[in-house]
N, CA and C of each residue as an Amber inpcrd file, in Angstrom:
protein
   657
  69.2430000-160.4900000 -76.7810000  70.4030000-159.8980000 -77.3300000
  70.7120000-158.7630000 -75.8290000  71.0660000-157.8800000 -76.8590000
  72.3850000-156.5180000 -76.1820000  72.3980000-155.8710000 -77.0520000
  71.4750000-154.7170000 -76.5880000  71.3740000-152.8300000 -77.3780000
  72.4740000-152.0100000 -76.9380000  73.3700000-152.0990000 -77.9070000
  73.6470000-150.9850000 -77.7460000  73.4080000-149.0010000 -77.7830000
  73.5830000-148.4800000 -76.7470000  72.6800000-147.1630000 -76.9450000
  73.8770000-146.1760000 -76.3350000  74.1530000-145.7020000 -76.3960000
  74.8720000-144.5190000 -77.0100000  74.9340000-143.4170000 -75.0880000
  73.9420000-143.2120000 -75.1600000  73.1900000-142.4080000 -73.8170000
  71.8420000-143.2470000 -73.4260000  71.7850000-142.0080000 -71.5070000
  70.8440000-143.0060000 -70.9270000  69.0710000-142.9190000 -71.8550000
  69.0240000-143.6610000 -72.6200000  67.6050000-143.1080000 -72.7610000
  67.4650000-144.0130000 -74.5620000  69.2820000-143.4000000 -75.2200000
  69.0370000-143.7340000 -77.0870000  67.7330000-145.5340000 -77.2720000
  68.5850000-146.6410000 -76.1470000  68.2200000-148.0500000 -76.3350000
  66.2190000-147.6880000 -76.0610000  66.2830000-147.1760000 -75.6210000
  64.5630000-147.8590000 -75.4080000  64.1070000-146.4250000 -75.9050000
  64.6020000-144.9150000 -76.4900000  63.3130000-144.9210000 -77.1140000
  63.6990000-145.6190000 -78.8800000  64.7720000-145.9140000 -79.0070000
  65.3150000-147.0340000 -80.7150000  64.0510000-148.3810000 -80.5980000
  64.1660000-148.5680000 -78.9760000  64.5180000-149.8390000 -79.2490000
  63.0790000-151.1630000 -78.4630000  62.4280000-149.5780000 -77.6330000
  61.3680000-150.1880000 -76.3530000  60.5120000-151.4100000 -76.8890000
  59.7300000-151.7170000 -77.8440000  59.1570000-152.2260000 -77.7980000
  59.6170000-153.7930000 -78.5840000  60.9730000-153.3960000 -78.4040000
  61.2870000-154.7610000 -79.5650000  61.6220000-154.9920000 -77.5010000
  62.2930000-154.6550000 -77.0310000  62.6490000-155.4730000 -76.0890000
  61.4940000-156.0000000 -74.7160000  60.6350000-155.0460000 -75.0690000
  59.3730000-155.6820000 -74.5700000  58.9230000-156.9820000 -74.8310000
  58.8700000-157.4060000 -76.1590000  59.5690000-158.3280000 -76.5670000
  60.1720000-159.3700000 -76.6750000  61.4220000-159.2850000 -75.9090000
  62.4250000-160.1500000 -75.3420000  63.0720000-160.0050000 -73.9660000
  62.5490000-160.1950000 -72.8850000  62.3220000-159.4170000 -71.8040000
  64.1610000-160.1270000 -71.9200000  64.3750000-160.0020000 -70.0900000
  66.4860000-160.3240000 -70.6530000  67.1240000-160.0560000 -70.8430000
  67.2760000-158.6010000 -71.9540000  67.5990000-159.2930000 -72.2800000
  69.2680000-157.1720000 -71.9780000  70.4140000-157.6040000 -72.3140000
  70.9720000-156.0860000 -72.5030000  71.1800000-154.5640000 -73.1130000
  71.0330000-154.0620000 -72.3750000  71.6370000-152.5270000 -72.7210000
  72.6860000-151.8630000 -72.5380000  73.7910000-151.7960000 -72.9700000
  74.7760000-151.9020000 -72.4460000  75.3850000-150.1340000 -72.8330000
  75.4900000-148.8500000 -72.2800000  75.3750000-148.0360000 -72.2230000
  76.5250000-147.0660000 -72.0380000  77.3640000-147.1620000 -73.3250000
  78.2270000-146.0330000 -73.6860000  78.6050000-145.3240000 -72.5830000
  78.0650000-143.4600000 -72.8130000  78.5740000-142.3910000 -72.0950000
  77.4890000-142.9430000 -71.1710000  77.5690000-142.5890000 -70.2190000
  77.0940000-143.3200000 -68.7720000  78.0980000-142.1480000 -67.6020000
  79.0560000-141.5090000 -68.5260000  80.0100000-141.0760000 -66.9740000
  79.6330000-141.0530000 -66.5410000  80.5580000-140.0700000 -65.3330000
  79.5550000-138.0400000 -64.1090000  81.3690000-138.3590000 -64.4640000
  81.2890000-136.5980000 -64.7470000  82.4660000-135.8050000 -65.0650000
  83.0220000-135.9470000 -63.4260000  84.5080000-135.0890000 -63.0570000
  85.3580000-135.5610000 -61.8200000  84.5160000-134.3550000 -60.3970000
  84.2380000-133.0650000 -62.1510000  84.0930000-131.3590000 -61.6550000
  82.1980000-131.6470000 -62.0430000  81.9010000-130.4930000 -60.8690000
  80.7970000-130.2300000 -61.4120000  79.9350000-128.9540000 -62.8570000
  80.5520000-129.7030000 -63.7950000  80.2180000-128.7290000 -65.0620000
  78.9700000-128.2880000 -64.9820000  78.8680000-127.4600000 -65.9250000
  77.4940000-126.3220000 -66.2050000  76.7700000-125.7550000 -67.4600000
  76.2570000-127.8170000 -68.1830000  76.0480000-127.1280000 -69.0860000
  74.9050000-126.8040000 -69.8320000  74.4540000-126.2880000 -71.2490000
  73.5420000-125.4560000 -71.6390000  72.3270000-126.6130000 -71.2040000
  72.6880000-128.0330000 -71.2710000  71.4230000-129.2360000 -72.1080000
  71.4990000-129.5120000 -70.6260000  72.3930000-129.2840000 -69.4230000
  71.0770000-129.9430000 -68.6280000  70.2190000-128.8050000 -67.2920000
  71.3330000-127.6740000 -67.7100000  70.1590000-126.4150000 -67.2640000
  68.8760000-126.9810000 -67.6310000  68.6140000-127.5580000 -69.2770000
  67.6630000-127.5750000 -69.5150000  66.7200000-128.5530000 -69.1440000
  66.9160000-129.0420000 -69.1000000  66.3330000-130.4970000 -67.6560000
  66.4030000-130.6980000 -66.5440000  67.1920000-129.4340000 -66.3600000
  66.2770000-128.7170000 -64.7780000  67.2090000-129.7750000 -64.0260000
  69.0460000-129.4520000 -63.5500000  69.8310000-129.6920000 -63.1820000
  70.8440000-129.0500000 -62.3910000  71.2210000-129.2010000 -61.5040000
  71.8850000-127.8790000 -60.6820000  73.3920000-128.2100000 -61.6450000
  73.9400000-129.5350000 -61.7890000  75.4350000-129.1350000 -62.6940000
  74.6870000-130.7230000 -62.8750000  76.2270000-131.2970000 -63.5470000
  76.7140000-132.6790000 -64.5650000  76.5960000-133.7850000 -63.5580000
  77.1150000-133.6650000 -62.4520000  76.7480000-134.4420000 -61.5640000
  75.4160000-134.9020000 -61.6130000  74.4920000-134.0000000 -60.6570000
  73.0030000-133.6410000 -59.5760000  72.2840000-134.9940000 -61.6960000
  72.7620000-134.2810000 -62.6520000  72.4620000-134.8390000 -64.1800000
  72.2780000-136.0350000 -64.3400000  74.0030000-136.8770000 -64.0060000
  73.4990000-137.7520000 -64.4180000  73.1550000-138.9270000 -63.0450000
  73.1020000-138.6180000 -62.0720000  72.6760000-139.3370000 -61.0390000
  71.0090000-139.5320000 -60.5250000  70.9670000-138.4690000 -61.4850000
  69.2810000-138.4670000 -61.6040000  69.0230000-139.6560000 -63.3450000
  69.4840000-139.4320000 -64.6570000  69.4230000-139.8350000 -65.3910000
  69.5180000-140.8280000 -65.1450000  70.6570000-142.0200000 -64.4810000
  71.0590000-143.0010000 -64.2390000  69.8520000-143.8910000 -63.6400000
  69.0760000-143.1950000 -62.3940000  67.9440000-143.7240000 -61.2470000
  65.9350000-143.6390000 -62.9090000  66.0860000-142.7870000 -63.5270000
  65.6160000-142.5850000 -65.2990000  65.9110000-143.7800000 -65.5230000
  66.6170000-144.6910000 -65.8890000  66.8600000-145.0030000 -66.5470000
  66.9950000-146.5290000 -65.8340000  67.0720000-146.9200000 -65.2470000
  66.4230000-148.2390000 -64.1630000  65.3240000-148.5000000 -64.7350000
  64.2410000-146.9050000 -64.0000000  62.8180000-147.5520000 -64.2290000
  62.6380000-147.4750000 -65.1290000  62.8160000-147.2680000 -66.5980000
  62.1660000-147.5280000 -67.1990000  62.7700000-148.6050000 -67.8380000
  64.8580000-149.4020000 -67.6070000  64.6980000-150.1560000 -67.7350000
  64.5970000-152.0810000 -66.5160000  63.3890000-151.2410000 -65.3660000
  62.5540000-152.2240000 -64.2010000  61.4490000-152.6080000 -65.6630000
  60.8900000-151.8960000 -66.1060000  59.6670000-151.8360000 -66.4230000
  59.6090000-152.9630000 -67.7800000  60.7880000-153.0520000 -68.7180000
  60.7840000-153.7280000 -69.1350000  61.9680000-155.0920000 -69.4390000
  61.9060000-155.0570000 -68.0160000  62.9670000-156.6930000 -67.7620000
  64.3820000-156.8000000 -67.8730000  65.1660000-155.5170000 -68.3500000
  65.5670000-155.0630000 -69.2920000  67.2280000-155.5720000 -68.0370000
  67.9390000-155.5620000 -68.9800000  69.4840000-155.1610000 -67.9550000
  70.8170000-154.1950000 -67.9150000  70.3750000-153.9080000 -67.3570000
  71.7750000-152.4280000 -67.1680000  72.9300000-152.4350000 -66.9860000
  74.2880000-152.6520000 -68.4380000  75.5230000-152.9270000 -67.7280000
  75.5740000-151.1620000 -68.3300000  76.6470000-150.5690000 -68.3320000
  76.7740000-149.1170000 -68.5600000  78.5440000-148.8150000 -68.2240000
  78.8480000-148.2330000 -69.4740000  80.1450000-148.1860000 -69.1930000
  80.8060000-145.6760000 -68.7670000  82.0070000-146.0130000 -68.7780000
  82.1640000-144.6910000 -67.7860000  82.6540000-144.0330000 -69.2100000
  82.1180000-143.9270000 -69.8880000  83.2030000-142.9750000 -71.0460000
  81.2810000-141.4670000 -70.8780000  82.5990000-140.3140000 -70.8630000
  81.3450000-139.0210000 -70.7560000  80.6930000-138.8040000 -71.8750000
  79.6710000-137.9550000 -72.3650000  78.7980000-137.4940000 -73.2940000
  79.9060000-136.3890000 -73.8260000  79.3620000-136.7060000 -75.0800000
  80.2590000-135.4480000 -75.4470000  80.2530000-133.2470000 -74.8700000
  78.6850000-133.7030000 -74.6560000  78.6730000-132.5180000 -74.0610000
  79.4330000-131.9180000 -72.4380000  80.4150000-133.0790000 -72.3460000
  81.5470000-133.1130000 -70.6120000  82.3190000-132.4610000 -71.6790000
  83.0130000-131.9660000 -73.1230000  84.3020000-131.5990000 -73.3440000
  85.3200000-133.1730000 -73.2400000  84.9440000-134.2520000 -73.0860000
  86.4430000-135.4650000 -73.1990000  85.9940000-136.2080000 -73.4410000
  85.1910000-136.4840000 -75.4710000  85.5030000-137.3650000 -75.8420000
  86.4170000-138.4240000 -75.8810000  86.1710000-139.5920000 -75.8020000
  87.0240000-140.9530000 -75.4610000  87.1190000-141.5960000 -77.3640000
  88.5360000-141.8730000 -77.6630000  88.6490000-141.9720000 -79.2060000
  87.6800000-142.7590000 -79.1030000  88.0540000-143.5700000 -81.0020000
  87.3240000-145.0080000 -81.2020000  87.8450000-145.7920000 -80.3630000
  88.8130000-145.6860000 -81.3120000  90.0040000-146.7190000 -79.9310000
  89.3420000-147.6740000 -78.5530000  89.7640000-146.9300000 -78.6490000
  88.9840000-146.4750000 -76.6680000  87.7750000-147.5980000 -76.6340000
  86.4960000-147.0560000 -77.2120000  85.5690000-147.7580000 -77.0510000
  85.1370000-148.2300000 -77.6570000  85.9680000-149.4310000 -78.7760000
  86.3940000-150.0800000 -79.5380000  86.9340000-151.4080000 -78.2730000
  87.9650000-151.4850000 -77.9430000  88.2720000-152.0140000 -76.3360000
  86.8740000-152.5340000 -75.9420000  86.0500000-151.2060000 -75.3780000
  85.4600000-151.6170000 -74.5800000  84.4030000-152.5180000 -74.9940000
  83.9800000-152.5940000 -76.1770000  82.6870000-153.3940000 -76.3460000
  83.7810000-154.7120000 -77.0000000  85.0730000-154.7240000 -77.2970000
  85.2040000-155.1530000 -77.3790000  85.5830000-157.1540000 -75.8150000
  84.9820000-156.1610000 -74.9000000  86.3880000-156.5450000 -73.4150000
  84.0060000-157.0170000 -73.1340000  83.4100000-156.6520000 -73.9100000
  82.3320000-156.6480000 -73.8730000  82.0380000-158.3950000 -74.2750000
  82.0030000-158.0760000 -75.1130000  81.8140000-159.5940000 -76.5430000
  82.7500000-160.3680000 -76.0180000  83.9290000-160.2800000 -75.5280000
  84.2850000-162.0370000 -74.5550000  84.1950000-162.2450000 -73.6590000
  82.9490000-161.1150000 -72.6690000  82.5180000-161.8380000 -71.4980000
  80.4330000-162.7780000 -72.1940000  80.3230000-162.8440000 -73.3740000
  79.3900000-162.9220000 -73.8150000  79.0960000-162.6150000 -75.4340000
  78.0980000-163.9830000 -75.2710000  77.9410000-163.5050000 -77.0440000
  76.3550000-163.8320000 -76.4560000  75.3930000-162.7520000 -77.3900000
  74.2050000-162.5040000 -77.2040000  74.1730000-163.1840000 -78.8500000
  72.5950000-163.4830000 -78.4310000  71.7840000-163.8970000 -80.4360000
  71.8740000-162.9900000 -81.1370000  71.4560000-161.8680000 -80.7080000
  71.6870000-160.8050000 -81.7460000  72.0240000-159.3270000 -81.4070000
  72.7090000-158.2900000 -82.2660000  72.9810000-157.3780000 -81.2890000
  72.4360000-156.1850000 -81.8520000  71.7920000-154.8910000 -81.2190000
  71.5660000-153.7080000 -81.7210000  71.7830000-152.8960000 -81.8130000
  72.5920000-152.1550000 -82.8860000  73.7420000-151.6040000 -82.6330000
  73.2450000-149.9290000 -83.5400000  72.8700000-148.7890000 -83.2670000
  72.2760000-147.6100000 -83.7860000  73.2800000-147.2450000 -85.1090000
  72.0250000-146.7750000 -85.8560000  72.0000000-146.5810000 -87.2300000
  73.9900000-145.5840000 -86.6790000  72.9200000-144.4720000 -86.1940000
  74.2530000-144.1140000 -85.6460000  73.9430000-142.0400000 -86.6560000
  72.6290000-141.4510000 -86.0180000  72.8710000-139.9960000 -87.7370000
  72.3370000-138.9020000 -86.4270000  73.3620000-137.6220000 -86.9850000
  73.4100000-136.8190000 -86.5980000  74.4080000-136.6750000 -85.1860000
  73.9780000-137.1120000 -84.4530000  74.1230000-137.0220000 -82.6400000
  75.8550000-137.6920000 -82.7720000  76.4930000-136.7610000 -83.0010000
  78.8020000-136.5030000 -82.6380000  78.7230000-137.5040000 -81.7890000
  78.0190000-138.4560000 -80.5510000  78.2640000-139.7840000 -80.2270000
  77.7360000-140.7450000 -80.4960000  76.4440000-141.0450000 -80.9360000
  75.3960000-142.0070000 -82.3890000  77.0710000-142.5220000 -82.8420000
  77.4260000-141.2860000 -83.1660000  78.4170000-141.8090000 -84.9910000
  79.0540000-142.9960000 -84.5330000  79.9340000-142.3540000 -83.5590000
  81.1520000-142.5870000 -82.5960000  80.5100000-144.2430000 -82.2530000
  79.0920000-144.6360000 -81.2060000  78.8090000-145.6300000 -81.4170000
  79.0940000-146.6800000 -82.5960000  77.8220000-145.9280000 -83.1930000
  77.5440000-146.7410000 -84.3480000  78.9470000-147.2160000 -84.8900000
  80.2640000-146.5010000 -85.3300000  81.2700000-146.9410000 -86.3290000
  81.5130000-147.3310000 -84.6970000  82.4820000-147.3710000 -83.6480000
  82.8900000-148.4450000 -83.0000000  81.5240000-149.3070000 -82.8230000
  81.0360000-150.5900000 -83.1480000  80.6940000-151.0820000 -82.5440000
  80.3940000-152.0830000 -83.9110000  79.8040000-151.3430000 -85.1180000
  81.0830000-152.3670000 -86.6080000  81.5350000-153.1030000 -86.6560000
  82.7040000-151.8570000 -86.0120000  84.1620000-152.5310000 -85.8710000
  84.3180000-153.4760000 -85.0960000  83.0780000-153.8670000 -83.9790000
  83.5650000-155.2750000 -82.8320000  83.4860000-155.9270000 -83.4210000
  81.3450000-155.8200000 -84.1430000  80.7290000-157.0000000 -84.2710000
  80.8500000-157.3720000 -85.4500000  81.4870000-156.7020000 -86.2840000
  81.6110000-158.0420000 -87.6550000  81.8400000-158.7910000 -87.2960000
  80.3560000-159.7480000 -88.3710000  80.6660000-160.8120000 -88.5930000
  78.8650000-161.9740000 -87.3310000  78.3480000-160.6520000 -86.3740000
  77.9860000-160.6710000 -86.0210000  76.6120000-160.9720000 -86.4460000
  75.2460000-161.2300000 -85.3160000  73.9060000-161.4640000 -86.0610000
  73.4790000-159.6610000 -85.9810000  74.1560000-159.0160000 -86.1700000
  73.0630000-157.5190000 -86.1480000  71.9990000-156.9920000 -86.7960000
  71.6640000-156.0990000 -86.1180000  70.2350000-155.1820000 -86.4400000
  70.5510000-153.6030000 -85.9070000  70.8930000-152.5440000 -87.5890000
  70.3490000-151.2780000 -87.1220000  69.1780000-150.8640000 -86.8230000
  69.4860000-150.2320000 -84.9360000  68.3290000-149.4500000 -85.1440000
  68.0930000-148.4080000 -85.2930000  66.9140000-147.4800000 -86.3230000
  66.8660000-146.5790000 -86.4010000  66.2670000-145.2580000 -85.0280000
  67.6990000-144.3160000 -84.5900000  67.9590000-143.2920000 -84.0620000
  66.8730000-142.1750000 -83.8380000  66.5610000-142.2820000 -82.4800000
  64.7840000-141.0050000 -82.0600000  65.3860000-139.9610000 -81.2780000
  64.9310000-139.0660000 -81.3980000  63.8330000-138.5650000 -82.6580000
  64.8620000-138.1960000 -83.4760000  66.8160000-138.3380000 -84.2510000
  67.2630000-137.5590000 -85.1550000  66.9010000-138.1140000 -86.7970000
  66.1900000-139.5290000 -86.7910000  65.9040000-140.4870000 -88.3690000
  65.3490000-138.9870000 -88.3230000  63.8280000-137.8140000 -87.7650000
  63.1540000-137.7410000 -89.5130000  63.9240000-136.5320000 -89.1740000
  65.2590000-136.1030000 -88.8870000  65.9400000-134.7020000 -89.6620000
  65.5560000-134.7990000 -90.7010000  65.7990000-133.9530000 -91.7560000
  65.4720000-134.6650000 -93.1370000  66.7020000-135.0070000 -93.8530000
  67.3700000-136.3770000 -95.2500000  68.2520000-137.3300000 -95.4880000
  68.6240000-136.8750000 -94.6560000  68.9140000-137.1450000 -93.0520000
  70.1260000-137.4820000 -91.9730000  69.6260000-139.9670000 -92.7100000
  68.7500000-140.0440000 -92.6950000  68.8200000-141.9470000 -92.7080000
  69.2160000-142.1110000 -94.0610000  68.4830000-141.2120000 -95.8210000
  68.7470000-141.2810000 -96.1660000  70.4860000-141.5750000 -97.5510000
  71.1900000-140.4560000 -96.4100000  72.7130000-140.5100000 -96.0930000
  73.2660000-140.9220000 -95.9470000  73.2620000-142.0700000 -94.1720000
  72.3210000-143.8930000 -93.3710000  73.2480000-144.9230000 -94.9330000
  71.4200000-144.5370000 -96.0450000  71.7730000-145.8840000 -96.8100000
  72.4240000-145.0630000 -98.0790000  72.9970000-144.0100000 -98.2670000
  73.8120000-143.7410000 -99.2560000  74.5930000-144.2840000 -99.0160000
  75.6230000-144.3820000 -97.4630000  76.4150000-144.4250000 -96.8550000
  77.1150000-145.5200000 -97.2600000  76.1410000-146.5900000 -96.7530000
  76.4400000-148.5210000 -97.0820000  76.2870000-148.9290000 -98.2510000
  75.8280000-147.8950000 -99.2510000  75.7750000-148.8200000-100.5530000
  76.7210000-147.7350000-100.9980000  77.9160000-147.0900000-100.5220000
  79.0310000-146.9940000-101.8060000  80.0120000-147.9230000-100.0160000
  80.0940000-148.3150000 -99.7590000  80.5390000-149.6560000 -99.0630000
  80.9310000-150.7030000 -99.4560000  79.7370000-150.6320000-100.5980000
  79.5420000-152.0800000-101.0790000  78.5940000-152.8190000-100.0980000
  77.5010000-152.5160000 -99.2720000  76.6520000-153.5620000 -98.2470000
  75.0940000-152.8790000 -99.0350000  75.0900000-153.8840000 -98.7190000
  72.9270000-153.7780000 -98.7580000  72.3680000-153.8990000 -98.2730000
  71.3510000-152.6810000 -97.5290000  70.8800000-152.6040000 -96.5510000
  69.2770000-153.3360000 -96.9450000  68.1750000-153.9880000 -95.7570000
  67.4780000-154.8340000 -95.6020000  66.3080000-154.5560000 -94.3580000
  65.5380000-154.1140000 -94.9760000  64.3530000-153.8280000 -93.8770000
  63.8720000-154.6340000 -92.8130000  64.2260000-154.9010000 -91.9890000
  63.8490000-156.3560000 -91.6220000  62.5950000-156.2670000 -90.9990000
  62.0380000-156.8050000 -91.2290000  60.2690000-157.8460000 -91.6250000
  59.9570000-157.5690000 -89.8200000  59.9150000-156.9000000 -88.6940000
  60.0160000-156.5870000 -87.2850000  58.5730000-155.9610000 -87.0140000
  56.6770000-156.3080000 -86.0760000  56.1550000-155.3620000 -86.4250000
  55.8220000-155.0040000 -84.8550000  55.7730000-154.7240000 -83.6510000
  55.4120000-154.5230000 -81.8960000  53.3930000-154.7360000 -82.2020000
  53.4720000-155.3400000 -81.3080000  51.9400000-155.3950000 -81.1040000
  51.9050000-154.2510000 -80.2270000  50.6840000-154.4150000 -79.6540000
  49.5830000-153.5590000 -78.5690000  50.5290000-153.1800000 -77.7100000
  50.2710000-154.5100000 -76.9360000  51.1540000-154.2890000 -75.3540000
  52.0970000-153.9720000 -75.6010000  52.8300000-155.0090000 -76.2430000
  54.6450000-154.5830000 -75.9160000  54.5020000-152.7370000 -76.6020000
  54.1830000-151.6980000 -77.4890000  54.0870000-150.5700000 -77.6980000
  53.2550000-149.5790000 -75.9160000  51.9930000-149.9880000 -75.3650000
  51.7150000-149.4450000 -74.7110000  53.5880000-149.5460000 -73.5950000
  54.3990000-150.5070000 -73.3280000  55.3170000-150.9320000 -71.6440000
  55.6660000-149.6240000 -72.6450000  55.5740000-149.8610000 -73.9860000
  57.3760000-148.9410000 -74.3310000  57.1200000-147.7620000 -74.3070000
  55.4690000-146.8320000 -74.0710000  55.4420000-146.2800000 -74.3520000
  55.6690000-145.4710000 -72.2120000  55.4550000-146.0450000 -71.2430000
  55.2380000-146.4000000 -69.8620000  57.4460000-146.3530000 -69.8060000
  58.0850000-147.1640000 -70.5150000  59.1380000-147.1310000 -70.3440000
  59.4830000-145.6560000 -70.6250000  59.3300000-144.6840000 -71.8600000
  60.0560000-143.9270000 -72.6330000  59.3780000-142.0650000 -71.7460000
  58.5810000-142.7520000 -70.7180000  58.0720000-141.4910000 -69.7920000
  58.8210000-141.7970000 -68.3210000  59.6180000-142.1990000 -68.2650000
  60.7910000-142.9700000 -67.2740000  61.5160000-141.4350000 -67.0220000
  61.9780000-141.4570000 -68.8190000  62.7830000-140.2500000 -68.8350000
  62.5640000-138.9580000 -68.6050000  62.6210000-138.7500000 -67.6080000
  61.5060000-137.2190000 -67.6600000  62.6550000-135.8210000 -67.8440000
  64.1590000-136.4210000 -66.8400000  64.1800000-134.7130000 -67.0260000
  64.6570000-134.2910000 -68.1570000  64.8920000-135.4650000 -69.7110000
  65.1010000-135.6340000 -71.1490000  63.9610000-134.8840000 -71.5860000
  62.8610000-135.5590000 -71.1640000  61.5300000-135.0950000 -72.1300000
  61.3950000-133.6570000 -71.3940000  61.9940000-133.4410000 -71.1450000
  61.5390000-131.6350000 -70.1860000  62.4860000-130.9440000 -70.6530000
  64.0870000-131.2250000 -71.3050000  63.9530000-130.3520000 -72.6960000
  64.2820000-130.1340000 -73.9750000  63.4360000-131.5300000 -74.2510000
  63.2210000-131.4680000 -75.7450000  61.1640000-131.3840000 -76.0080000
  61.7200000-131.1440000 -74.4530000  59.4090000-130.2850000 -75.3000000
  58.3870000-131.6250000 -75.2870000  57.5410000-131.3820000 -75.2900000
  56.4690000-131.3080000 -74.9530000  55.6880000-132.3970000 -75.9340000
  56.7690000-132.5600000 -77.0210000  55.7650000-133.1110000 -78.3760000
  57.2880000-134.0200000 -79.2550000  58.8040000-133.7000000 -77.8630000
  60.2470000-133.7320000 -78.6270000  60.1450000-135.2710000 -78.8450000
  59.4780000-135.9660000 -77.7610000  59.5140000-137.3930000 -78.3690000
  58.7700000-138.1960000 -79.3270000  57.6080000-137.5010000 -80.1030000
  56.5010000-137.9860000 -80.1070000  57.1280000-138.9260000 -81.2670000
  58.6400000-138.6840000 -82.0200000  58.8640000-139.8170000 -83.1370000
  58.6020000-141.4050000 -82.4140000  59.6840000-141.6290000 -80.7260000
  59.2720000-142.7090000 -80.0330000  57.9620000-143.2210000 -80.2180000
  56.7680000-142.7240000 -80.5870000  55.5460000-144.0570000 -80.5300000
  55.3410000-143.8580000 -81.9030000  55.8350000-144.2900000 -82.7220000
  56.5820000-144.5020000 -84.8500000  56.8210000-145.9370000 -84.2710000
  56.2720000-146.6290000 -85.2550000  56.6680000-148.2790000 -85.4730000
  58.6000000-147.7910000 -85.7720000  58.4110000-149.0130000 -84.7990000
  60.8210000-149.3870000 -84.4700000  61.0430000-149.5290000 -85.8360000
  61.8170000-149.3920000 -86.8310000  61.9620000-149.5640000 -87.5550000
  64.1730000-150.6140000 -87.6390000  64.5500000-151.4900000 -88.5660000
  65.9420000-151.9950000 -88.1550000  65.5040000-152.5630000 -89.9430000
  67.5070000-152.9250000 -89.8420000  67.6560000-152.8410000 -91.2110000
  68.9920000-154.1760000 -91.1740000  69.1690000-154.7390000 -91.8620000
  70.7240000-155.5200000 -91.6900000  71.3070000-155.3540000 -93.1140000
  72.4890000-155.4730000 -92.9960000  73.8050000-155.1840000 -93.6840000
  74.3720000-156.3050000 -94.0560000  74.2500000-157.2130000 -95.5240000
  74.9390000-157.7320000 -96.5920000  76.0840000-157.5430000 -96.7480000
  77.1060000-158.0510000 -96.6630000  77.8460000-157.6660000 -98.5910000
  77.0530000-158.5180000-100.2710000  78.4150000-157.3370000-101.1380000
  77.0480000-157.2170000-102.4260000  78.1970000-159.1300000-102.0530000
  77.9190000-160.1290000-102.0760000  77.4860000-161.7220000-101.5810000
  77.2420000-162.1290000-101.2030000  76.3360000-161.2500000-100.6190000
  75.5690000-162.0120000 -99.5260000  75.5340000-162.6800000 -98.3150000
  77.2440000-162.0680000 -97.7170000  77.5980000-162.1800000 -96.0790000
  76.9330000-161.6330000 -95.5120000  76.3100000-161.7880000 -94.6640000
  75.8630000-160.6820000 -93.3590000  76.8100000-159.8210000 -92.2200000
  75.9530000-158.4810000 -92.0720000  77.5460000-157.7310000 -91.4140000
  77.2470000-157.7420000 -89.9140000
């Protein structure tokens, strides 16, 4: 599997149990770059970092630890998180994802539904354009899927495009869920900012969706 992850935690939060069930999968993180300047943001301060460079160095180590537990491989693009004020165009993200697709043909691609966060929405739109026609499942963005109305709005948007969204029937076993819990704990800095119960949603069942055109063509 190839899991497209906006940030250095999203794939494990949304798909950790599925990754545990499919060892040797690849997690491609889009916004994994480090700013040249030592920027200071409120989010990084809440996570316990003095500046952005320290934050990104620590976050990559946390991600390495989590993916090692799940026996997944990391690929990382150098685009900057939107908090650092240099958001790439959708064309640049598409081009980078196209290059990845040209170098690998995964059995399945996991794409975020693109809920709430602008980075998630950008990755969703870019990945849909690149992997159109490939075997794709869309995963619910944790923890944003729990915000009122966001999931329903995404389903409504798809319906307006003439797409039928169908829940994928997959349920994790307890050993896979337990391994995911351990992997989630690796993201210590992010959990510090989200708060004690901020990631409770990550322990809820993972949910995936497939899309078809109104004639039965899978998307």
